[in-house]
C-alpha positions, 0 to 999 in steps of 0.5 A: 303742617308738613313743615311744622312736622319736620321741623319737629323732626329735626329738632329731636335727638339723633338716636330719635332722627335714626329710629323714624329713619329706619322705621319710614324704610322698613313701611317703604320696602315692605310695599315695595316687597308686597307690590312690586316684588313678590309679584314679580319674583313668584313669575321669575320662579314660574318662568325658571321652572318653564326653561328648566324643562325646555333645557331638560327637554331639548338635551333629551332631543339631542342625545335621541338626534345623536343616536338617531344614525344608530337608532336607524341601522338597529332598524334595518338590521331588525326589519332584515332579521325580519323578513329572513324569520318570514322565510321559514315561515310558510304563507297560506299557497304553501301549505297544503305542499308542505304538509304533503313534504311532510306526509312524503316525509314518514313513507320515505322514511319506512313508516306506515301511516295511520293518522295524519289529520291537519287540526283547525289553525290557532291564530298567535298574532302575525302568524297561526300554529298549524297543527297535525295529528299523525300516528305512524307505525314503524321501528325505533330508527325509522321513528327516529329518522324521521323526526331528525328528517322534518327538523332539517326542512326548510321551513319550520316543524316541531313535533310536540306530544309524542307518545310512543307504544310497542305495536300489535304488528310484528315486523320482517325482524324480530329484533325490531318491534315496531313502535306505534308512535302518536304526535304533533306535526306543528308548523307556522303559517304567516297571516297576510294582514297587509294583502288582506286590507288592500284587497277589503279596500278594493272591494270599497272601491267598487 
């Protein structure tokens, strides 16, 4: 039967032979595409996408590695700067002596201290504000001199919420009226979290 069909095809005109040959090729190509090529091409696309991602990640890592010495240097510089800044923040043990120093400065500048009242600490993260409510009597020059001395202390102390009024008390020099000044002297305390955590661990071990 197959031989008969082949014979019939061979006897057909050339144009019909070409058409039949094209039809057979199209069928074979279609079968190949759907059974083999399509599945493999989809896998190739997925693999190519994965390869592109890996190449991009590799390029990014190469940049990081190339800049690693720079990052390390910057990190060390930041650590040094941070340590230098911490020197300006007193720890808990230093607070009483610093407050005493502020009080002594006021007296040394010829001011009469009417109020010196440390307020509750205000946490700010790795440090805390320690405001001291102050009220002093003195002339303008003495008050200005005190503020200047405070600004030159080794530790950071800010003067805030300043109000100045003429005092009812009169000074020895009539040309220099006494002034009553209220303000806050705010210093800052370094919060020693690491020390606290170590102490807690020791207590747990016991």
